[in-house]
ZADO-1210 file (C-alpha; in nm, 4 decimals, padded with zeros to 6 digits):
<atoms>
<atom x="-10.3302" y="-03.3073" z="07.9522" code="MET" pos="1"/>
<atom x="-10.2590" y="-03.4134" z="08.3042" code="SER" pos="2"/>
<atom x="-09.9855" y="-03.6540" z="08.4055" code="ILE" pos="3"/>
<atom x="-10.0469" y="-03.9088" z="08.6877" code="MET" pos="4"/>
<atom x="-09.7399" y="-03.9411" z="08.9086" code="LEU" pos="5"/>
<atom x="-09.6787" y="-04.2754" z="09.0817" code="PRO" pos="6"/>
<atom x="-09.7646" y="-04.2845" z="09.4420" code="ARG" pos="7"/>
<atom x="-09.4787" y="-04.2707" z="09.6933" code="CYS" pos="8"/>
<atom x="-09.3791" y="-04.6189" z="09.8160" code="MET" pos="9"/>
<atom x="-09.3347" y="-04.5023" z="10.1762" code="CYS" pos="10"/>
<atom x="-09.3066" y="-04.7446" z="10.4699" code="LEU" pos="11"/>
<atom x="-09.4623" y="-04.6513" z="10.7956" code="THR" pos="12"/>
<atom x="-09.2930" y="-04.7218" z="11.1272" code="THR" pos="13"/>
<atom x="-09.5461" y="-04.9950" z="11.1988" code="ALA" pos="14"/>
<atom x="-09.4697" y="-05.1640" z="10.8652" code="THR" pos="15"/>
<atom x="-09.0949" y="-05.1584" z="10.9321" code="ILE" pos="16"/>
<atom x="-09.1437" y="-05.3176" z="11.2751" code="ILE" pos="17"/>
<atom x="-09.3673" y="-05.5861" z="11.1224" code="LEU" pos="18"/>
<atom x="-09.1038" y="-05.6710" z="10.8611" code="LEU" pos="19"/>
<atom x="-08.8343" y="-05.6896" z="11.1271" code="LEU" pos="20"/>
<atom x="-09.0484" y="-05.9332" z="11.3216" code="HIS" pos="21"/>
<atom x="-09.0966" y="-06.1465" z="11.0139" code="LEU" pos="22"/>
<atom x="-08.7270" y="-06.1612" z="10.9243" code="PHE" pos="23"/>
<atom x="-08.5502" y="-06.1494" z="11.2604" code="THR" pos="24"/>
<atom x="-08.8137" y="-06.2300" z="11.5218" code="GLY" pos="25"/>
<atom x="-08.9674" y="-06.0211" z="11.7949" code="ALA" pos="26"/>
<atom x="-08.7335" y="-05.7908" z="11.9839" code="ASN" pos="27"/>
<atom x="-08.4652" y="-05.8372" z="11.7165" code="GLY" pos="28"/>
<atom x="-08.4305" y="-06.2088" z="11.7915" code="GLN" pos="29"/>
<atom x="-08.3457" y="-06.4584" z="11.5184" code="ALA" pos="30"/>
<atom x="-08.6206" y="-06.7113" z="11.4496" code="LEU" pos="31"/>
<atom x="-08.5288" y="-07.0802" z="11.4128" code="PHE" pos="32"/>
<atom x="-08.7076" y="-07.2588" z="11.1328" code="ARG" pos="33"/>
<atom x="-08.5901" y="-07.5993" z="11.2569" code="ASP" pos="34"/>
<atom x="-08.4678" y="-07.7001" z="11.6019" code="SER" pos="35"/>
<atom x="-08.2644" y="-08.0104" z="11.6929" code="PRO" pos="36"/>
<atom x="-08.4797" y="-08.3215" z="11.7107" code="HIS" pos="37"/>
<atom x="-08.4461" y="-08.5872" z="11.9791" code="ASN" pos="38"/>
<atom x="-08.2099" y="-08.8631" z="11.8668" code="ALA" pos="39"/>
<atom x="-08.1657" y="-09.2149" z="12.0031" code="THR" pos="40"/>
<atom x="-07.8620" y="-09.3991" z="11.8659" code="SER" pos="41"/>
<atom x="-07.6488" y="-09.7011" z="11.9373" code="LEU" pos="42"/>
<atom x="-07.3116" y="-09.6657" z="12.1023" code="LEU" pos="43"/>
<atom x="-07.0272" y="-09.6007" z="11.8530" code="SER" pos="44"/>
<atom x="-07.2766" y="-09.4833" z="11.5897" code="ALA" pos="45"/>
<atom x="-07.2599" y="-09.1568" z="11.3916" code="ARG" pos="46"/>
<atom x="-07.5247" y="-08.9151" z="11.5191" code="THR" pos="47"/>
<atom x="-07.6294" y="-08.5920" z="11.3444" code="VAL" pos="48"/>
<atom x="-07.8349" y="-08.3003" z="11.4761" code="LEU" pos="49"/>
<atom x="-07.9394" y="-08.0021" z="11.2618" code="THR" pos="50"/>
<atom x="-08.0986" y="-07.6631" z="11.3121" code="CYS" pos="51"/>
<atom x="-08.1725" y="-07.3732" z="11.0794" code="SER" pos="52"/>
<atom x="-08.2928" y="-07.0144" z="11.0966" code="VAL" pos="53"/>
<atom x="-08.5418" y="-06.8176" z="10.8867" code="THR" pos="54"/>
<atom x="-08.4344" y="-06.5679" z="10.6200" code="ASP" pos="55"/>
<atom x="-08.1562" y="-06.3187" z="10.6989" code="ASN" pos="56"/>
<atom x="-07.9177" y="-06.5749" z="10.8577" code="PRO" pos="57"/>
<atom x="-07.7070" y="-06.4558" z="11.1523" code="PRO" pos="58"/>
<atom x="-07.3283" y="-06.4263" z="11.1461" code="ALA" pos="59"/>
<atom x="-07.2906" y="-06.7651" z="11.3126" code="ASN" pos="60"/>
<atom x="-07.4735" y="-07.0503" z="11.4852" code="ILE" pos="61"/>
<atom x="-07.3129" y="-07.2312" z="11.7747" code="ARG" pos="62"/>
<atom x="-07.4148" y="-07.5429" z="11.9634" code="TRP" pos="63"/>
<atom x="-07.4373" y="-07.5970" z="12.3374" code="THR" pos="64"/>
<atom x="-07.4802" y="-07.8969" z="12.5656" code="LYS" pos="65"/>
<atom x="-07.6023" y="-07.8247" z="12.9157" code="ASN" pos="66"/>
<atom x="-07.5441" y="-07.4554" z="12.8279" code="GLU" pos="67"/>
<atom x="-07.1732" y="-07.5178" z="12.7581" code="VAL" pos="68"/>
<atom x="-07.0504" y="-07.4223" z="12.4099" code="VAL" pos="69"/>
<atom x="-06.9408" y="-07.7166" z="12.1931" code="ILE" pos="70"/>
<atom x="-06.6279" y="-07.6869" z="11.9787" code="THR" pos="71"/>
<atom x="-06.5135" y="-07.9196" z="11.7013" code="SER" pos="72"/>
<atom x="-06.2738" y="-08.2002" z="11.7945" code="SER" pos="73"/>
<atom x="-06.1454" y="-08.5301" z="11.6550" code="ASP" pos="74"/>
<atom x="-06.4823" y="-08.6911" z="11.7295" code="ARG" pos="75"/>
<atom x="-06.7229" y="-08.3941" z="11.7083" code="ILE" pos="76"/>
<atom x="-06.7722" y="-08.1574" z="11.4146" code="ASN" pos="77"/>
<atom x="-06.9767" y="-07.8348" z="11.4129" code="VAL" pos="78"/>
<atom x="-07.0540" y="-07.6659" z="11.0787" code="SER" pos="79"/>
<atom x="-07.2627" y="-07.3674" z="10.9623" code="TYR" pos="80"/>
<atom x="-07.3757" y="-07.2537" z="10.6173" code="ASN" pos="81"/>
<atom x="-07.4334" y="-06.8794" z="10.6408" code="SER" pos="82"/>
<atom x="-07.6109" y="-06.8795" z="10.3036" code="THR" pos="83"/>
<atom x="-07.8774" y="-07.1363" z="10.3880" code="SER" pos="84"/>
<atom x="-07.8794" y="-07.0589" z="10.7607" code="GLY" pos="85"/>
<atom x="-07.8371" y="-07.4287" z="10.8447" code="GLU" pos="86"/>
<atom x="-07.6006" y="-07.5702" z="11.1073" code="SER" pos="87"/>
<atom x="-07.5053" y="-07.9289" z="11.1715" code="GLN" pos="88"/>
<atom x="-07.3603" y="-08.1109" z="11.4725" code="LEU" pos="89"/>
<atom x="-07.1986" y="-08.4456" z="11.3918" code="VAL" pos="90"/>
<atom x="-07.0885" y="-08.6807" z="11.6708" code="ILE" pos="91"/>
<atom x="-06.8822" y="-08.9807" z="11.5648" code="ASN" pos="92"/>
<atom x="-06.8339" y="-09.2872" z="11.7848" code="ASP" pos="93"/>
<atom x="-07.1246" y="-09.1982" z="12.0156" code="LEU" pos="94"/>
<atom x="-07.0581" y="-09.2485" z="12.3864" code="GLN" pos="95"/>
<atom x="-07.2812" y="-09.2541" z="12.6931" code="PHE" pos="96"/>
<atom x="-07.1149" y="-08.9284" z="12.7981" code="THR" pos="97"/>
<atom x="-07.2746" y="-08.7641" z="12.4913" code="ASP" pos="98"/>
<atom x="-07.6215" y="-08.8080" z="12.6408" code="ASN" pos="99"/>
<atom x="-07.7952" y="-08.4825" z="12.7251" code="GLY" pos="100"/>
<atom x="-07.9715" y="-08.1697" z="12.5981" code="PRO" pos="101"/>
<atom x="-07.8458" y="-07.9874" z="12.2869" code="TYR" pos="102"/>
<atom x="-07.9428" y="-07.6403" z="12.1649" code="GLN" pos="103"/>
<atom x="-07.8523" y="-07.3943" z="11.8893" code="CYS" pos="104"/>
<atom x="-07.7704" y="-07.0275" z="11.9460" code="GLN" pos="105"/>
<atom x="-07.7870" y="-06.7602" z="11.6756" code="ALA" pos="106"/>
<atom x="-07.4908" y="-06.5220" z="11.7051" code="ILE" pos="107"/>
<atom x="-07.4654" y="-06.1726" z="11.5522" code="ASN" pos="108"/>
<atom x="-07.1542" y="-05.9915" z="11.4283" code="SER" pos="109"/>
<atom x="-07.0696" y="-05.8706" z="11.7799" code="THR" pos="110"/>
<atom x="-07.0773" y="-06.2294" z="11.9122" code="ASP" pos="111"/>
<atom x="-07.4019" y="-06.1721" z="12.1028" code="SER" pos="112"/>
<atom x="-07.6792" y="-06.4312" z="12.1254" code="VAL" pos="113"/>
<atom x="-07.9834" y="-06.3113" z="11.9300" code="ILE" pos="114"/>
<atom x="-08.1885" y="-06.6298" z="11.9387" code="GLY" pos="115"/>
<atom x="-08.2017" y="-06.9855" z="12.0721" code="THR" pos="116"/>
<atom x="-08.3620" y="-07.2992" z="11.9354" code="SER" pos="117"/>
<atom x="-08.5708" y="-07.5532" z="12.1181" code="ASP" pos="118"/>
<atom x="-08.3792" y="-07.8298" z="12.2946" code="ILE" pos="119"/>
<atom x="-08.3115" y="-08.1695" z="12.1414" code="GLY" pos="120"/>
<atom x="-08.1909" y="-08.4674" z="12.3439" code="TYR" pos="121"/>
<atom x="-07.9371" y="-08.7340" z="12.2478" code="ILE" pos="122"/>
<atom x="-07.9791" y="-09.0745" z="12.4090" code="THR" pos="123"/>
<atom x="-07.7171" y="-09.3439" z="12.3570" code="ALA" pos="124"/>
<atom x="-07.8086" y="-09.7090" z="12.4001" code="MET" pos="125"/>
<atom x="-07.5898" y="-10.0157" z="12.4100" code="GLY" pos="126"/>
<atom x="-07.4110" y="-10.2732" z="12.6261" code="PRO" pos="127"/>
<atom x="-07.3104" y="-10.1690" z="12.9797" code="PRO" pos="128"/>
<atom x="-06.9959" y="-09.9577" z="13.0137" code="VAL" pos="129"/>
<atom x="-06.7802" y="-09.9428" z="13.3259" code="PHE" pos="130"/>
<atom x="-06.7158" y="-09.5845" z="13.4280" code="ARG" pos="131"/>
<atom x="-06.4314" y="-09.7090" z="13.6496" code="VAL" pos="132"/>
<atom x="-06.3045" y="-10.0692" z="13.6183" code="PRO" pos="133"/>
<atom x="-06.2623" y="-10.2745" z="13.9341" code="LEU" pos="134"/>
<atom x="-05.9211" y="-10.2113" z="14.0884" code="GLY" pos="135"/>
<atom x="-05.6954" y="-10.4418" z="14.2933" code="PRO" pos="136"/>
<atom x="-05.7507" y="-10.4363" z="14.6695" code="VAL" pos="137"/>
<atom x="-05.4839" y="-10.5074" z="14.9320" code="GLU" pos="138"/>
<atom x="-05.5830" y="-10.5532" z="15.2958" code="VAL" pos="139"/>
<atom x="-05.4524" y="-10.7239" z="15.6064" code="SER" pos="140"/>
<atom x="-05.6200" y="-11.0126" z="15.7826" code="LEU" pos="141"/>
<atom x="-05.9406" y="-10.9210" z="15.9669" code="ARG" pos="142"/>
<atom x="-05.9653" y="-10.5898" z="15.7805" code="ALA" pos="143"/>
<atom x="-06.2496" y="-10.4866" z="15.5456" code="GLU" pos="144"/>
<atom x="-06.2315" y="-10.5084" z="15.1647" code="ALA" pos="145"/>
<atom x="-06.4605" y="-10.3179" z="14.9250" code="THR" pos="146"/>
<atom x="-06.5115" y="-10.3501" z="14.5476" code="PHE" pos="147"/>
<atom x="-06.7249" y="-10.0938" z="14.3591" code="ASN" pos="148"/>
<atom x="-06.9146" y="-10.1807" z="14.0393" code="CYS" pos="149"/>
<atom x="-06.9453" y="-09.8361" z="13.8777" code="ASP" pos="150"/>
<atom x="-07.1289" y="-09.8999" z="13.5497" code="VAL" pos="151"/>
<atom x="-07.3542" y="-09.7061" z="13.3081" code="TYR" pos="152"/>
<atom x="-07.6312" y="-09.9005" z="13.1379" code="SER" pos="153"/>
<atom x="-07.9054" y="-09.7905" z="12.8963" code="ASN" pos="154"/>
<atom x="-08.1397" y="-09.9710" z="12.8958" code="PRO" pos="155"/>
<atom x="-08.1246" y="-10.0415" z="13.2670" code="VAL" pos="156"/>
<atom x="-07.9269" y="-10.3541" z="13.3537" code="ALA" pos="157"/>
<atom x="-08.1285" y="-10.6750" z="13.3721" code="ASP" pos="158"/>
<atom x="-07.8811" y="-10.8303" z="13.6150" code="SER" pos="159"/>
<atom x="-07.5651" y="-10.7570" z="13.8149" code="VAL" pos="160"/>
<atom x="-07.3695" y="-11.0622" z="13.9280" code="ARG" pos="161"/>
<atom x="-07.0668" y="-11.0863" z="14.1598" code="TRP" pos="162"/>
<atom x="-06.8326" y="-11.3844" z="14.1447" code="THR" pos="163"/>
<atom x="-06.5294" y="-11.5095" z="14.3376" code="PHE" pos="164"/>
<atom x="-06.2906" y="-11.7221" z="14.1321" code="ASN" pos="165"/>
<atom x="-06.5796" y="-11.7799" z="13.8907" code="GLY" pos="166"/>
<atom x="-06.8350" y="-11.8835" z="14.1557" code="VAL" pos="167"/>
<atom x="-07.1425" y="-11.6687" z="14.2275" code="ASN" pos="168"/>
<atom x="-07.1296" y="-11.4755" z="14.5537" code="ILE" pos="169"/>
<atom x="-07.4375" y="-11.4689" z="14.7750" code="VAL" pos="170"/>
<atom x="-07.4742" y="-11.2103" z="15.0502" code="SER" pos="171"/>
<atom x="-07.5003" y="-11.3524" z="15.4013" code="ASP" pos="172"/>
<atom x="-07.5788" y="-11.0043" z="15.5441" code="ASN" pos="173"/>
<atom x="-07.3166" y="-11.0719" z="15.8104" code="LEU" pos="174"/>
<atom x="-06.9611" y="-11.0889" z="15.6794" code="ARG" pos="175"/>
<atom x="-07.0284" y="-11.0602" z="15.3040" code="ILE" pos="176"/>
<atom x="-07.2574" y="-10.7804" z="15.1835" code="LEU" pos="177"/>
<atom x="-07.3594" y="-10.7659" z="14.8153" code="VAL" pos="178"/>
<atom x="-07.5522" y="-10.4969" z="14.6255" code="THR" pos="179"/>
<atom x="-07.5771" y="-10.4086" z="14.2550" code="ASN" pos="180"/>
<atom x="-07.3027" y="-10.1500" z="14.2982" code="THR" pos="181"/>
<atom x="-07.0802" y="-10.2782" z="14.5786" code="GLN" pos="182"/>
<atom x="-06.9265" y="-10.5875" z="14.7360" code="LEU" pos="183"/>
<atom x="-06.8067" y="-10.5587" z="15.0965" code="VAL" pos="184"/>
<atom x="-06.6114" y="-10.8344" z="15.2721" code="ILE" pos="185"/>
<atom x="-06.5722" y="-10.7836" z="15.6441" code="GLN" pos="186"/>
<atom x="-06.3172" y="-10.9560" z="15.8676" code="ASN" pos="187"/>
<atom x="-06.1130" y="-11.0731" z="15.5679" code="VAL" pos="188"/>
<atom x="-05.9718" y="-11.4262" z="15.5978" code="GLN" pos="189"/>
<atom x="-05.6968" y="-11.6093" z="15.4056" code="ASN" pos="190"/>
<atom x="-05.9612" y="-11.7951" z="15.2032" code="GLY" pos="191"/>
<atom x="-06.0962" y="-11.4628" z="15.0689" code="ASP" pos="192"/>
<atom x="-05.7817" y="-11.4000" z="14.8641" code="GLU" pos="193"/>
<atom x="-05.8447" y="-11.4363" z="14.4892" code="GLY" pos="194"/>
<atom x="-06.0214" y="-11.2916" z="14.1836" code="SER" pos="195"/>
<atom x="-06.3486" y="-11.0985" z="14.2139" code="TYR" pos="196"/>
<atom x="-06.5653" y="-10.9925" z="13.9191" code="ALA" pos="197"/>
<atom x="-06.8748" y="-10.7839" z="13.8550" code="CYS" pos="198"/>
<atom x="-07.0796" y="-10.8908" z="13.5496" code="THR" pos="199"/>
<atom x="-07.3531" y="-10.6598" z="13.4197" code="VAL" pos="200"/>
<atom x="-07.6100" y="-10.7565" z="13.1545" code="THR" pos="201"/>
<atom x="-07.8716" y="-10.5529" z="12.9642" code="ASN" pos="202"/>
<atom x="-08.0679" y="-10.6025" z="12.6430" code="GLY" pos="203"/>
<atom x="-07.7640" y="-10.5195" z="12.4277" code="PHE" pos="204"/>
<atom x="-07.5015" y="-10.7370" z="12.5896" code="GLY" pos="205"/>
<atom x="-07.2824" y="-10.8232" z="12.8877" code="THR" pos="206"/>
<atom x="-06.9693" y="-10.6636" z="13.0309" code="GLN" pos="207"/>
<atom x="-06.7404" y="-10.7897" z="13.3084" code="THR" pos="208"/>
<atom x="-06.4724" y="-10.6205" z="13.5162" code="SER" pos="209"/>
<atom x="-06.2482" y="-10.8133" z="13.7553" code="SER" pos="210"/>
<atom x="-05.9750" y="-10.7487" z="14.0113" code="ALA" pos="211"/>
<atom x="-05.7607" y="-10.9330" z="14.2651" code="ILE" pos="212"/>
<atom x="-05.7946" y="-10.9220" z="14.6427" code="LEU" pos="213"/>
<atom x="-05.4559" y="-10.9714" z="14.8103" code="SER" pos="214"/>
<atom x="-05.3844" y="-11.0163" z="15.1788" code="ILE" pos="215"/>
<atom x="-05.0735" y="-10.8329" z="15.2964" code="VAL" pos="216"/>
<atom x="-04.8731" y="-10.9396" z="15.5980" code="ALA" pos="217"/>
<atom x="-04.9526" y="-10.7456" z="15.9116" code="LEU" pos="218"/>
<atom x="-04.6589" y="-10.5307" z="16.0126" code="SER" pos="219"/>
<atom x="-04.5834" y="-10.6156" z="16.3770" code="ILE" pos="220"/>
<atom x="-04.3401" y="-10.3598" z="16.5130" code="LEU" pos="221"/>
<atom x="-04.0939" y="-10.3895" z="16.7982" code="THR" pos="222"/>
<atom x="-04.0160" y="-10.0628" z="16.9753" code="ILE" pos="223"/>
<atom x="-03.7212" y="-10.0038" z="17.2100" code="THR" pos="224"/>
<atom x="-03.5641" y="-09.7056" z="17.3830" code="THR" pos="225"/>
<atom x="-03.2077" y="-09.6350" z="17.4959" code="ARG" pos="226"/>
<atom x="-03.1872" y="-09.5681" z="17.7843" code="PRO" pos="227"/>
<atom x="-03.5080" y="-09.7426" z="17.8902" code="SER" pos="228"/>
<atom x="-03.7335" y="-09.7755" z="18.1919" code="GLY" pos="229"/>
<atom x="-03.6675" y="-09.5332" z="18.4778" code="ASN" pos="230"/>
<atom x="-03.4040" y="-09.2702" z="18.4183" code="LEU" pos="231"/>
<atom x="-03.2470" y="-09.0524" z="18.6920" code="ASP" pos="232"/>
<atom x="-03.1386" y="-08.7106" z="18.5668" code="VAL" pos="233"/>
<atom x="-02.9912" y="-08.4201" z="18.7606" code="VAL" pos="234"/>
<atom x="-03.1383" y="-08.0725" z="18.7096" code="GLU" pos="235"/>
<atom x="-02.9435" y="-07.8726" z="18.4528" code="GLY" pos="236"/>
<atom x="-02.8148" y="-08.1745" z="18.2644" code="GLU" pos="237"/>
<atom x="-02.8974" y="-08.2490" z="17.9005" code="THR" pos="238"/>
<atom x="-03.0160" y="-08.5984" z="17.8149" code="VAL" pos="239"/>
<atom x="-03.1020" y="-08.7767" z="17.4899" code="SER" pos="240"/>
<atom x="-03.3288" y="-09.0822" z="17.4560" code="ILE" pos="241"/>
<atom x="-03.3303" y="-09.2832" z="17.1340" code="THR" pos="242"/>
<atom x="-03.6438" y="-09.4698" z="17.0213" code="CYS" pos="243"/>
<atom x="-03.5934" y="-09.7405" z="16.7562" code="SER" pos="244"/>
<atom x="-03.8451" y="-09.9534" z="16.5638" code="VAL" pos="245"/>
<atom x="-03.7880" y="-10.2962" z="16.4055" code="GLU" pos="246"/>
<atom x="-04.0158" y="-10.5262" z="16.2052" code="GLY" pos="247"/>
<atom x="-04.1138" y="-10.2729" z="15.9417" code="GLY" pos="248"/>
<atom x="-04.1239" y="-09.9044" z="15.8616" code="THR" pos="249"/>
<atom x="-04.3796" y="-09.7224" z="16.0766" code="PRO" pos="250"/>
<atom x="-04.6285" y="-09.4823" z="15.9229" code="SER" pos="251"/>
<atom x="-04.5575" y="-09.2416" z="16.2088" code="THR" pos="252"/>
<atom x="-04.2999" y="-09.2355" z="16.4883" code="LEU" pos="253"/>
<atom x="-04.3149" y="-08.9652" z="16.7560" code="ASP" pos="254"/>
<atom x="-04.2506" y="-08.8762" z="17.1185" code="TRP" pos="255"/>
<atom x="-04.5407" y="-08.7679" z="17.3415" code="PHE" pos="256"/>
<atom x="-04.5685" y="-08.5989" z="17.6805" code="ARG" pos="257"/>
<atom x="-04.9035" y="-08.5913" z="17.8630" code="SER" pos="258"/>
<atom x="-05.0806" y="-08.6842" z="17.5390" code="GLY" pos="259"/>
<atom x="-04.9199" y="-08.4010" z="17.3377" code="MET" pos="260"/>
<atom x="-04.6828" y="-08.4690" z="17.0492" code="ARG" pos="261"/>
<atom x="-04.3450" y="-08.3052" z="17.1047" code="LEU" pos="262"/>
<atom x="-04.2060" y="-08.0780" z="16.8348" code="GLY" pos="263"/>
<atom x="-03.8683" y="-08.0454" z="16.6653" code="GLU" pos="264"/>
<atom x="-03.7468" y="-07.7331" z="16.8428" code="SER" pos="265"/>
<atom x="-03.7271" y="-07.5852" z="17.1902" code="GLY" pos="266"/>
<atom x="-03.5850" y="-07.7027" z="17.5202" code="ALA" pos="267"/>
<atom x="-03.7543" y="-08.0384" z="17.4619" code="VAL" pos="268"/>
<atom x="-03.6881" y="-08.1327" z="17.0995" code="SER" pos="269"/>
<atom x="-03.7377" y="-08.4323" z="16.8708" code="VAL" pos="270"/>
<atom x="-03.5312" y="-08.5310" z="16.5667" code="SER" pos="271"/>
<atom x="-03.5848" y="-08.8168" z="16.3198" code="HIS" pos="272"/>
<atom x="-03.2497" y="-08.9645" z="16.2236" code="THR" pos="273"/>
<atom x="-03.4217" y="-09.2229" z="15.9977" code="SER" pos="274"/>
<atom x="-03.7785" y="-09.3456" z="15.9324" code="PRO" pos="275"/>
<atom x="-03.7247" y="-09.6008" z="16.2112" code="ASN" pos="276"/>
<atom x="-03.5377" y="-09.3881" z="16.4646" code="VAL" pos="277"/>
<atom x="-03.6435" y="-09.0783" z="16.6582" code="VAL" pos="278"/>
<atom x="-03.4357" y="-08.9047" z="16.9249" code="VAL" pos="279"/>
<atom x="-03.5765" y="-08.7050" z="17.2161" code="LEU" pos="280"/>
<atom x="-03.3407" y="-08.4421" z="17.3616" code="THR" pos="281"/>
<atom x="-03.4070" y="-08.2633" z="17.6914" code="LEU" pos="282"/>
<atom x="-03.1903" y="-07.9520" z="17.7237" code="HIS" pos="283"/>
<atom x="-03.1064" y="-07.8203" z="18.0728" code="SER" pos="284"/>
<atom x="-03.3453" y="-08.0495" z="18.2560" code="VAL" pos="285"/>
<atom x="-03.5801" y="-07.8822" z="18.5055" code="ILE" pos="286"/>
<atom x="-03.7991" y="-08.0302" z="18.7769" code="SER" pos="287"/>
<atom x="-04.1178" y="-08.0069" z="18.5646" code="SER" pos="288"/>
<atom x="-03.9724" y="-08.2699" z="18.3287" code="TYR" pos="289"/>
<atom x="-04.0250" y="-08.5296" z="18.6004" code="ASP" pos="290"/>
<atom x="-04.2621" y="-08.8021" z="18.4710" code="GLY" pos="291"/>
<atom x="-04.3366" y="-09.0124" z="18.1649" code="ASP" pos="292"/>
<atom x="-04.2207" y="-08.9579" z="17.8044" code="PHE" pos="293"/>
<atom x="-04.3786" y="-09.1985" z="17.5543" code="THR" pos="294"/>
<atom x="-04.2479" y="-09.3073" z="17.2147" code="CYS" pos="295"/>
<atom x="-04.5377" y="-09.4026" z="16.9850" code="VAL" pos="296"/>
<atom x="-04.5128" y="-09.5929" z="16.6541" code="ALA" pos="297"/>
<atom x="-04.8077" y="-09.6640" z="16.4202" code="VAL" pos="298"/>
<atom x="-04.7906" y="-09.9280" z="16.1440" code="ASN" pos="299"/>
<atom x="-04.9546" y="-09.9274" z="15.8001" code="SER" pos="300"/>
<atom x="-05.2758" y="-10.0843" z="15.9300" code="THR" pos="301"/>
<atom x="-05.3158" y="-09.8340" z="16.2131" code="GLY" pos="302"/>
<atom x="-05.1920" y="-10.0510" z="16.5000" code="ASP" pos="303"/>
<atom x="-05.0184" y="-09.8512" z="16.7722" code="THR" pos="304"/>
<atom x="-04.7060" y="-09.9465" z="16.9701" code="TYR" pos="305"/>
<atom x="-04.5757" y="-09.7588" z="17.2762" code="ARG" pos="306"/>
<atom x="-04.2678" y="-09.7516" z="17.4948" code="GLU" pos="307"/>
<atom x="-04.2539" y="-09.5349" z="17.8075" code="VAL" pos="308"/>
<atom x="-03.9467" y="-09.3799" z="17.9679" code="VAL" pos="309"/>
<atom x="-03.9972" y="-09.2342" z="18.3180" code="THR" pos="310"/>
<atom x="-03.7758" y="-08.9425" z="18.4061" code="LEU" pos="311"/>
<atom x="-03.6787" y="-08.8900" z="18.7705" code="ASN" pos="312"/>
<atom x="-03.5425" y="-08.5373" z="18.8028" code="VAL" pos="313"/>
<atom x="-03.3009" y="-08.5010" z="19.0971" code="LEU" pos="314"/>
<atom x="-03.2243" y="-08.1722" z="19.2627" code="SER" pos="315"/>
<atom x="-02.8634" y="-08.0613" z="19.2153" code="GLU" pos="316"/>
<atom x="-02.8472" y="-07.9657" z="19.5839" code="LEU" pos="317"/>
<atom x="-02.9718" y="-08.3111" z="19.6849" code="LEU" pos="318"/>
<atom x="-02.7075" y="-08.4769" z="19.4712" code="VAL" pos="319"/>
<atom x="-02.4285" y="-08.2621" z="19.6199" code="VAL" pos="320"/>
<atom x="-02.5366" y="-08.3328" z="19.9748" code="SER" pos="321"/>
</atoms>
């Protein structure tokens, strides 16, 4: 009597490779059964994206937006079930900044990416939102004032309206220039002082941002020097000239010689004893110092004020004779 032995259940190399492809994807890559779907939600809504892999789930699944890894926070939660191979991204209180492409990555035990899903896009819709609210503007008379209306709107805004003290502003293309994103007032006058607002409307609602334009007094400076005018100095002497400013604090206050600002050290030195006072000191005067030294003050609006002292250097021999 003969006994029939069972055949050997041997797997060929080709069969093993085929099974690996079925369970982990070609080239050892994890295969995603479901990728994130595109989602359009209202602002402040709760938005959920999901993805899942085939059998043999990886060690982890992580989410990315614009190729940057997303981590859980107070508003965003990322979860993964290693048994089912499903991952979920939950965004609470949806914002316009959440718009963009989202993708899942399968991660192995060594934290390497072994597969990526297709991309799903989140699109938030709602009333306009100001990225940066209008801010107060302070200018002097005859200067230029600019307000920026930096707003995000989806759907696109139906209208953008600028107002001054509640009255619509119309561009005259001369002194007042109006666009959907900017209001420019040139050669500002006293009557331009007041409240300006940008109002943006789309299919979901209207938002307004406002700010005040204030006119600041022009700082008119008075500059004096002691001594002043023409100054006779004998070679070898040391002389100091004080430059003082009244009428406001200058933005800058310096001494110049032949268009060059003088420094705080050397034979010709400058020292600031206060924001409104600068002293020029000439040590051991020589003949090349003969000529003009100019004190220059600049106010907050960029206006420049000058006072010139002319040095007449006398030869010591001439004085003795």
